[in-house]
N, C-alpha and C positions, 0 to 999 in steps of 0.2 A: 568498572569504569565509573567515573564521577560526572556529575552534571556540570555543564558549562552554561552559565547564564548569558544568553545572547542579547544583542541589542534589538533584535526583531525588526531591523530596518527593512523598509520596502524601497527597492531601487527602480526608478523608471517612471514612465507615464502610462496612462491607461491602455494604450495600444501596444506597449512593450513593457512588461512588468516582471520583475524577479524578486522573490522573497528569499532572503539569506537563511539557509538552514544548515546547521553543523552536519558534516558528513560522517557517517559511520559505515565501515565496511563489514560485511558479514564474515563470520569466522568459520562457518561450516557450510556445506552445500544446501542445508535445509533451513537455515535461520535468517533468510532474507526478511521475513516478516518482523522478526525481533529487532533486526538492525534498523528497519524502518521505524519501529516504535521508539527505539532509542533516539533516532533523529528527531522525532516528534517531541519526545521528552526534553531534549536539549534545546530545541527551538522554544519551548515553553518554560524553560528553566526548572524542569522537574528532575529529580534524582533517579537515574536509571541504573545505578551501580549494583543493585541486587535483582536485576531482571530475571536471571536464571532461577534464583531462589523464589522469586515471586511467581514464576510459571509453575513451580512445584506446588506452591501454596494453592494455586488456582486450578491444579490438576490439568495443566496445559502440557501436552506431550511434544515431542519433536515434530510430529505431523500437525502443522499449524494451519488452521482455517481462519478466515477473516473474522468470524465471530469470536475466536480466541483473542484476536487483537482488540476487538471491541471490549471484551472482558478486561483486558489489561488496561485499556484506556479508562474504563470505569474505575478500576482499582486505583489508578494514579490520579483520579479526580480530573480527568481531561474531558472537556465538553466535546461530544462527538455525535455523529449520526451514521448509521450503517445502512446503505442501500444495496439491494440485491434483487435479482429476478427469480431467485429460488429460495424459499424458506425451508432450509434443511439440506439433506444430501440428495443429489440427483443420481438415481441408480443407473442411469444410462452411462455414467462416467466409468462404470466397471470395465468397459471395453477399452478405455484409454490406459496406456502403459504407465503414465504418470501416477494414476490413482490405484492401479490394480493391486499393488502389494499392501495397501493400507485401508482401502475403502470399507472392507468388512468390519474392521476394528473401529474405524472412525465413525461409521454411520450411527450407531446407537448413541455415542457420546455427543456428537454434533447435533443430532436431532433433539436430544434432551436439552441442550443449551438453547436451541431456538424455542422449544416449548416453554422453558422457564425464563426466557429473556425479559419479559415484562416485570417479573418478580425481582430480577436482578437490576432493574433500572436501565436496561439497554434499549436504545431507540433504534428500531429496525423498520425500514420501509421497503415494501416489495414494489419495485419499479425500476424501469430503465432510466438512466440519466442522460440528458442531452449535453453535448459538448459546451454549449453556451452556459449551462448551469455550473459546469466545472470552472470555466473562465471567470464567471461572476464571483464564485467562491474565492478564487485566487485574488481577484481584483479587490476584495474586501480585506486582504491581508491574511487570509487563511490558507492552509495547505491540505493535501489529501494523501492517503495511502490507497493505492489502486492495485488490484490484481490484474496482471496482464499475461498473455501468452507470449513468452519471450521469443518464440519462433517468428513472430510478426513485428517485433520491435527492433530498433537499432539506434545508434547514436550518430548523428550527422558529423559530430566533431571528433570522436575518438574510437569508433569501432575497429579501425584498422590497426591501432596500436595497443588498445587496452586488452588485458587478459583478465577474464572473470574467474571467480572461485570455481565455477562449473566447467571451465575449460572452453571459453568462447561459446557459451550456451546458445547464443543466437544462431550458430551455424552447425552445431553437432546434433541437434534434436530435430527429427523430421515430424514427430507428432507433438501434441500439446505439451508445453512445459510451463507450469505456473510459476510466476515470479512477482514479488511485491516491489513497488517503487514508490517514492515520495514525489508527488507532482507539486511544483512550487513556482512556476513561471510560464509565461507565454509571450509570443510576438504575433499580433494579429496581422500585421503587414506581411510577414513572412509565412504566416499560417503554420507556426511551430509551437511546441510546448517544451518547457525545460523541466527536467526531473533529476532526482538523485537515485542512482542505481547502486544498491549496496554490494553488488557483486563486482563492481569496478572500484579502483582506487581513485579514479578521477572525481573531482569535486562536483561536476555538473555535466549532464548529458542533454541532448536536444534531438527531437525528431519531428517529422511532419504531423500535422493534426490528423491527416488521413491514416497514416500508419498507427498513430496512437489509438484512434477509434477502432481500427481493425484489431489491434492487440487486446484492448480492454473488453471488446465485445465478442471475442473468439469463444467457440464452444469449449467449455471447461472452466471459464472464469466466473460464470453466473453474473457477470457484470458487477462484481463486488467492488464497492467503494466505501472507504471510511473517511467521512468528512470530519476534519479537525477544526475546532473553533478556538480562537484566542479568548473570546469573551464568554462569560458565564451564560449569556442569553442564548447562545447557540444559533446565531443568525448571521446572515451576510449583509448586515447594515453597518 
């Protein structure tokens, strides 16, 4: 895939704002995070055509964690900040079916990435993020990659007709199912957020702020957020 240089237009007023982001659909059941990173690259005019090869260079496997996406952002020269409530792998996730098959092999690799994060130039903050901070980030013309529990998220506009790569994953999983989305808009009057879902072919999805907060703070997500900045200063000003 080649990079498309977008206009980066911001549509709307402060109470109702949408940032145009090129849509990328995931190709496999596991690569939602990579598809989100491709959307970020195209939003910023970066070349994502060799993302598969780049993952191999960075030793990023098909079991992708948010710190892997931060590593990719760093590799592509994208100004970013990674916030999480857990620095490393939470061993209590071993009971979750979503993590069971890969947690043992991922634990050593992911913990090593966190330990060496500073040397790699990764900016990681251990904290929970308020919804207002997310909206402020978007209001500054910036976007985010957020890990959610798809069991708690939906689209107000298209859930009834859209078919996801995972087979309507919002309805077929009873336990935690991690999924990455790109958050790029909001409507304060309607109390909704707009986001890009790589498992849908639709250009844009929308959900309530309450459902969004439940999905991003669900057990299993670590409240992982990758703040993406257009400017080199890495600020929301």
